[in-house]
Backbone as CSV, one residue per row, in Angstrom:
resi,resn,N_x,N_y,N_z,CA_x,CA_y,CA_z,C_x,C_y,C_z
1,UNK,70.021,235.140,298.867,70.028,233.699,298.911,68.845,233.276,298.805
2,UNK,68.301,232.624,300.004,66.987,232.258,300.237,66.584,230.602,300.117
3,UNK,65.469,229.882,300.054,65.336,228.726,300.278,65.061,228.388,298.775
4,UNK,65.680,227.258,298.007,65.424,227.283,296.952,64.785,225.735,297.059
5,UNK,63.989,225.429,295.733,63.233,224.086,295.666,63.471,223.912,294.052
6,UNK,63.498,222.200,293.894,62.962,221.681,292.696,61.388,221.701,292.387
7,UNK,60.857,221.811,291.599,59.724,221.755,290.860,59.325,221.393,289.993
8,UNK,58.442,220.712,289.561,57.812,220.015,288.078,56.541,219.826,288.621
9,UNK,55.749,220.119,287.270,53.991,220.132,287.153,53.977,219.007,285.768
10,UNK,53.334,218.027,285.850,52.872,217.134,284.565,51.518,217.222,284.628
11,UNK,51.015,217.639,283.596,49.345,217.872,283.030,49.513,217.102,281.988
12,UNK,47.604,216.524,282.292,47.171,215.581,280.987,46.877,216.340,279.722
13,UNK,46.441,215.479,278.682,45.887,216.265,277.503,44.942,217.260,277.592
14,UNK,44.407,216.725,278.891,42.948,217.635,278.952,43.400,219.071,279.383
15,UNK,44.819,219.349,280.063,44.794,220.681,280.742,45.226,221.645,279.496
16,UNK,44.784,222.776,279.421,45.109,223.854,278.620,45.856,225.136,279.450
17,UNK,47.305,225.197,279.107,47.783,226.288,279.988,47.709,227.704,279.249
18,UNK,47.127,228.638,279.815,46.922,229.627,279.122,48.241,230.203,278.792
19,UNK,48.453,231.319,277.716,49.320,231.840,277.317,50.114,232.949,278.469
20,UNK,49.242,233.555,278.947,49.640,234.691,280.438,50.782,233.638,281.241
21,UNK,50.254,232.290,281.621,50.847,231.302,282.476,52.165,230.856,281.741
22,UNK,52.135,230.570,280.558,53.301,229.938,279.792,54.046,231.224,279.718
23,UNK,54.013,232.312,279.757,54.843,233.108,279.504,55.447,233.702,280.877
24,UNK,54.616,233.594,282.105,55.106,233.751,283.271,55.781,232.693,283.868
25,UNK,55.770,231.323,283.229,56.588,229.965,283.775,57.818,230.145,282.986
26,UNK,57.995,230.689,281.981,59.236,230.783,281.273,60.226,232.153,281.813
27,UNK,59.586,232.903,282.532,60.243,234.299,283.046,60.712,233.733,284.310
28,UNK,60.371,232.745,284.803,61.042,232.070,286.262,61.812,230.787,285.827
29,UNK,62.016,230.391,284.664,62.535,229.163,284.329,62.257,227.836,284.658
30,UNK,60.672,228.060,284.592,60.097,226.802,284.662,59.620,226.496,283.204
31,UNK,60.184,225.818,282.903,60.237,225.531,281.304,59.662,223.838,281.364
32,UNK,59.110,223.660,279.815,58.938,222.513,279.270,59.947,221.470,279.017
33,UNK,59.876,220.324,279.967,60.510,219.322,280.064,60.540,218.492,278.501
34,UNK,59.522,217.946,278.521,59.048,217.045,277.554,57.408,217.001,277.436
35,UNK,57.089,216.418,276.144,55.694,216.128,275.937,55.540,214.446,275.231
36,UNK,54.738,214.035,275.997,54.346,212.493,275.292,52.587,212.401,275.323
37,UNK,52.223,212.027,274.470,50.450,211.478,274.370,49.892,212.762,274.633
38,UNK,50.327,213.916,274.341,49.480,215.135,274.494,50.110,215.788,275.737
39,UNK,50.022,214.878,277.157,50.779,215.347,278.003,51.983,216.005,278.179
40,UNK,51.986,217.041,279.096,53.209,217.701,279.226,53.964,217.897,280.812
41,UNK,55.187,217.864,280.581,56.124,218.027,281.960,56.552,219.351,281.777
42,UNK,56.818,220.140,282.973,57.340,221.163,283.345,58.183,221.054,284.394
43,UNK,59.604,221.769,284.498,60.135,221.442,285.533,61.176,223.021,285.636
44,UNK,61.876,223.088,286.955,62.882,223.696,287.352,63.381,223.236,288.444
45,UNK,64.773,223.115,288.497,65.876,222.780,289.515,66.321,223.767,290.594
46,UNK,65.929,224.730,290.317,66.390,225.958,291.084,65.367,226.926,291.133
47,UNK,64.498,227.233,291.920,63.275,228.162,292.118,63.193,228.262,293.477
48,UNK,62.621,229.400,293.811,62.220,230.220,294.863,60.448,230.100,295.068
49,UNK,60.029,228.931,295.588,58.831,228.770,295.728,58.194,229.414,296.809
50,UNK,57.918,230.544,296.701,57.283,231.677,297.813,56.041,232.141,297.561
51,UNK,54.920,231.802,298.167,53.541,232.346,297.922,53.649,233.660,297.608
52,UNK,54.677,234.576,298.052,54.434,235.895,298.098,54.903,236.582,296.560
53,UNK,55.393,235.815,296.251,55.639,235.761,294.734,54.764,235.890,293.615
54,UNK,54.321,236.911,292.741,53.297,237.049,291.863,53.357,235.901,290.726
55,UNK,54.651,235.503,290.604,54.624,234.091,289.579,54.110,232.903,290.488
56,UNK,54.289,233.040,291.704,54.101,231.532,292.011,52.648,231.854,292.310
57,UNK,52.160,232.791,292.784,50.874,232.894,293.133,49.892,232.437,291.903
58,UNK,50.153,233.078,290.784,49.527,232.587,289.380,49.590,231.191,289.308
59,UNK,50.946,230.584,289.505,50.571,229.208,289.591,49.791,228.273,290.452
60,UNK,49.854,228.982,291.505,49.156,228.499,292.681,47.526,227.842,292.286
61,UNK,47.021,229.568,291.991,45.813,229.642,291.296,45.413,228.785,290.317
62,UNK,46.317,228.535,289.286,45.728,227.655,288.042,46.031,226.256,288.819
63,UNK,46.660,225.517,289.265,46.773,224.339,290.078,45.667,224.002,290.961
64,UNK,44.886,225.032,291.648,43.622,225.065,292.563,42.445,224.779,291.204
65,UNK,42.732,225.312,290.209,41.432,225.318,289.163,41.516,224.097,288.585
66,UNK,42.397,223.063,288.471,42.623,222.095,287.886,41.719,220.751,288.714
67,UNK,41.097,219.659,287.846,40.713,218.421,288.358,41.906,217.835,288.841
68,UNK,41.797,216.967,289.937,42.550,216.334,290.792,43.090,215.592,289.757
69,UNK,42.281,214.796,288.979,43.421,213.502,288.116,44.165,214.182,286.718
70,UNK,43.987,215.625,286.333,44.652,215.929,285.315,46.050,216.442,285.685
71,UNK,46.301,216.399,286.624,47.654,217.097,286.868,48.488,216.381,288.362
72,UNK,49.725,216.639,288.278,50.433,216.278,289.065,51.915,217.143,289.479
73,UNK,51.693,217.947,290.583,52.931,219.068,291.038,53.636,218.342,292.167
74,UNK,54.919,218.454,292.237,55.846,217.938,293.126,56.866,218.956,293.417
75,UNK,56.917,219.373,294.811,58.213,220.434,294.939,59.052,219.845,296.117
76,UNK,60.215,219.782,296.188,61.425,219.149,296.697,62.259,220.291,297.363
77,UNK,62.087,220.621,298.476,62.779,221.864,299.021,64.097,221.316,299.696
78,UNK,64.758,222.296,300.105,66.416,221.586,300.360,66.283,220.768,301.613
79,UNK,65.145,220.733,302.784,65.590,220.301,303.544,65.008,218.846,303.144
80,UNK,65.520,217.709,304.006,65.006,216.284,303.805,63.781,215.843,303.653
81,UNK,62.697,216.528,304.470,61.855,216.094,304.922,60.849,217.183,304.243
82,UNK,61.141,217.928,303.254,60.285,219.056,302.994,59.744,218.758,301.461
83,UNK,58.437,218.024,301.134,58.301,217.239,299.629,56.892,217.700,299.820
84,UNK,56.405,218.412,298.914,54.796,218.672,298.449,54.499,218.083,297.405
85,UNK,53.496,217.421,297.195,52.631,216.669,296.413,51.003,217.155,296.233
86,UNK,50.842,217.536,294.990,49.564,217.908,294.537,48.886,217.570,293.558
87,UNK,47.497,217.283,293.295,47.191,216.538,292.224,47.182,214.795,291.967
88,UNK,46.503,214.383,291.134,46.437,212.696,291.192,47.046,212.229,289.620
89,UNK,47.728,212.794,289.159,48.110,212.367,287.615,49.028,211.344,287.532
90,UNK,48.942,210.390,288.595,50.029,209.433,288.733,50.340,208.371,287.956
91,UNK,49.470,208.079,286.747,49.664,207.423,285.753,49.628,208.010,284.684
92,UNK,50.924,208.824,284.448,51.339,209.741,283.607,52.373,208.887,282.396
93,UNK,52.473,209.554,281.403,53.275,208.752,280.410,54.910,208.999,280.652
94,UNK,55.118,209.682,281.733,56.500,210.128,282.259,57.318,209.342,283.111
95,UNK,55.918,208.641,284.070,56.622,207.802,284.944,57.006,209.152,286.249
96,UNK,56.363,210.200,286.239,57.052,211.441,287.106,56.293,210.635,288.570
97,UNK,57.717,210.874,289.240,57.557,210.487,290.991,59.044,210.695,291.410
98,UNK,58.849,210.867,292.816,59.865,210.999,293.521,60.627,209.712,293.805
99,UNK,61.970,209.240,294.000,62.320,207.842,294.465,63.691,208.418,295.441
100,UNK,63.298,207.701,296.764,64.276,207.272,297.665,64.800,206.409,297.848
101,UNK,66.129,206.185,297.804,67.136,205.042,297.977,68.152,205.297,298.477
102,UNK,68.917,204.146,298.866,70.146,204.167,299.520,71.129,204.473,298.589
103,UNK,72.322,205.455,299.035,73.527,205.393,298.323,74.582,205.324,298.958
104,UNK,75.364,204.315,298.639,76.691,204.181,299.414,77.866,203.957,298.581
105,UNK,79.280,203.985,299.116,80.180,203.397,298.277,80.870,201.878,298.880
106,UNK,80.735,200.672,298.224,81.307,199.568,298.931,82.543,199.472,298.964
107,UNK,83.366,200.258,298.176,84.889,200.382,298.083,85.267,201.454,298.557
108,UNK,85.267,201.865,299.703,85.863,203.210,300.485,87.447,203.355,300.302
């Protein structure tokens, strides 16, 4: 079993993802979702984001090497208050963000 997260990484056109990391991402189903204006959005809906996994360690190191304004990483855990943000590429062409809103049925 384990604890699963939804994860996504948006990078600007300035970011070059090394081939070894692209292969690593594909191996854990962290795939390219879309491209726009040279920027890329990667995501995975069900990933065990544990620092002890080598693939995650590679991604962590890579993100730590990036300029703050050139990427935005968001991880949403299973628990309601478990959301992690990294980077500052908020003005991205995908309008990538997390939304919180009420959901209800008015005709039960």
